[in-house]
C-alpha positions as CSV (number, residue, x, y, z in Angstrom):
1,M,268.2,-2.1,-16.9
2,R,266.0,-2.8,-20.0
3,V,267.8,-6.1,-20.1
4,N,267.0,-7.2,-16.6
5,L,264.1,-6.3,-17.4
6,V,263.0,-8.0,-20.5
7,L,265.0,-11.2,-19.0
8,F,262.7,-11.0,-15.8
9,W,259.4,-11.2,-17.9
10,C,260.9,-14.2,-19.9
11,L,261.6,-15.8,-17.0
12,L,258.2,-15.0,-16.2
13,T,255.9,-16.0,-18.8
14,T,258.4,-19.2,-20.0
15,A,257.9,-20.9,-16.1
16,L,254.0,-20.3,-16.9
17,S,254.8,-21.6,-20.3
18,M,256.0,-24.7,-19.1
19,A,253.5,-25.5,-16.2
20,G,250.9,-26.7,-18.8
21,G,253.9,-29.1,-20.6
22,L,254.9,-30.0,-17.4
23,A,250.9,-31.0,-15.5
24,H,251.2,-33.2,-18.8
25,L,254.4,-34.6,-18.6
26,Y,253.9,-35.4,-14.7
27,A,250.1,-37.1,-15.9
28,L,251.3,-39.3,-18.9
29,P,252.4,-42.3,-17.4
30,N,248.9,-42.5,-15.1
31,K,246.6,-41.5,-18.7
32,L,248.8,-44.1,-21.2
33,R,246.6,-46.9,-18.5
34,L,243.7,-45.2,-19.1
35,N,240.8,-47.3,-21.5
36,W,238.7,-45.1,-24.3
37,Q,235.9,-44.2,-22.1
38,D,238.3,-42.5,-19.0
39,Y,240.5,-40.9,-21.2
40,L,237.9,-38.6,-23.3
41,V,236.8,-38.0,-19.7
42,T,240.1,-37.0,-18.4
43,Q,240.7,-35.1,-21.3
44,Q,238.0,-32.9,-20.5
45,I,239.9,-31.0,-17.7
46,Y,241.9,-29.2,-20.4
47,R,238.9,-27.0,-21.2
48,G,240.1,-23.1,-21.2
49,W,243.6,-24.2,-21.7
50,S,243.9,-22.5,-24.7
51,L,244.5,-19.1,-23.0
52,L,247.4,-20.5,-22.1
53,G,248.1,-20.0,-26.0
54,I,248.3,-16.1,-24.9
55,V,251.4,-16.4,-22.4
56,V,253.3,-18.8,-24.6
57,I,253.3,-15.9,-27.6
58,G,254.2,-13.3,-24.6
59,S,257.5,-15.5,-24.0
60,L,258.2,-16.1,-27.3
61,I,258.3,-12.3,-28.7
62,L,260.1,-11.8,-25.2
63,N,263.0,-14.5,-25.5
64,L,263.3,-13.2,-29.1
65,V,263.8,-9.5,-28.0
66,L,266.3,-10.8,-25.1
67,A,268.0,-12.3,-27.8
68,I,268.4,-9.5,-30.0
69,L,269.1,-7.2,-27.2
70,L,271.7,-9.2,-26.0
71,R,273.3,-10.0,-29.6
72,E,276.4,-8.0,-28.6
73,D,277.5,-9.6,-25.7
74,G,279.0,-12.9,-26.7
75,S,278.7,-14.9,-23.2
76,V,275.4,-14.4,-22.9
77,F,273.9,-14.4,-26.3
78,P,273.9,-18.6,-27.2
79,L,272.1,-19.1,-24.0
80,A,269.6,-16.2,-25.1
81,L,269.4,-17.7,-28.3
82,T,268.9,-21.1,-26.9
83,A,265.8,-19.4,-25.0
84,F,264.1,-18.6,-27.8
85,L,265.0,-21.4,-30.3
86,C,263.6,-23.8,-27.7
87,M,260.6,-21.8,-27.0
88,L,259.7,-22.2,-31.1
89,G,260.7,-25.5,-31.1
90,S,258.0,-26.1,-28.4
91,Q,255.6,-24.6,-30.7
92,I,256.5,-26.3,-33.9
93,L,256.0,-29.7,-32.0
94,F,252.8,-28.2,-31.3
95,W,251.6,-27.1,-34.1
96,I,252.9,-30.1,-36.3
97,Y,251.9,-32.7,-33.9
98,T,249.9,-31.7,-31.1
99,F,247.4,-29.6,-32.6
100,P,246.4,-32.0,-35.7
101,V,245.1,-34.2,-33.0
102,N,243.3,-32.2,-31.0
103,Q,241.2,-31.1,-34.4
104,M,241.0,-35.1,-35.6
105,T,239.1,-35.7,-32.1
106,K,237.6,-32.4,-32.0
107,N,239.1,-31.8,-28.8
108,W,239.0,-35.3,-27.9
109,T,235.4,-35.3,-27.7
110,V,235.1,-38.0,-30.5
111,V,237.5,-41.5,-29.8
112,P,238.5,-42.4,-33.9
113,A,239.6,-46.1,-34.1
114,D,243.1,-45.0,-34.4
115,W,242.8,-43.3,-31.3
116,L,246.0,-45.3,-29.0
117,R,248.3,-43.7,-32.2
118,L,246.4,-40.4,-31.9
119,R,246.7,-40.4,-27.4
120,S,250.6,-41.5,-28.3
121,R,251.0,-38.7,-30.5
122,W,249.3,-35.8,-28.3
123,E,251.1,-37.2,-25.2
124,Y,254.4,-37.7,-26.3
125,S,254.6,-34.0,-28.5
126,H,253.2,-32.3,-25.1
127,A,255.8,-34.1,-23.0
128,A,258.7,-33.4,-25.8
129,G,257.5,-29.3,-25.5
130,S,257.4,-29.2,-21.9
131,L,261.2,-30.5,-21.9
132,L,262.1,-27.7,-24.7
133,D,260.3,-25.6,-22.6
134,L,262.4,-26.1,-19.6
135,A,265.6,-26.5,-21.6
136,A,264.5,-22.5,-22.3
137,L,263.8,-21.9,-18.6
138,V,267.7,-23.0,-18.0
139,S,268.8,-21.2,-20.5
140,L,267.2,-18.6,-18.7
141,F,268.6,-18.6,-15.6
142,M,271.8,-19.0,-16.6
143,V,271.6,-15.8,-18.3
144,A,270.5,-14.8,-15.7
145,L,273.4,-16.0,-13.1
146,S,275.8,-14.8,-15.2
147,R,274.0,-11.0,-15.7
148,W,273.3,-10.5,-11.7
149,K,276.7,-11.9,-10.5
């Protein structure tokens, strides 16, 4: 019962974590066509999204707990570990690639001379992170399907 409860919360928090990243991924083709003025205006819609970090941290911790709880179950442990590692990888991408751009642009309120390079770095790091989040969610669904058949 305890594992199923943790699995439920992993599914929920991972899906919520993925939602923000997928929003970035879906908007990417349109945002890459914007000039710097329109891009800066568009970026302001993300104000307050840092609160999503609470859900992301919760997801990361819950996925680790799930992997630990399932470490003796060879049929699903690799899937649970994959989910955790994907969520961890998504965070590594964010802190190495995305966050520094936020700092350099003061959360896109300042446009540096190399803004096109920074925009690409910001957009593509979010896209890659969202794909890792999706892989985590798929892994968790596979754990759920294996356990609930």
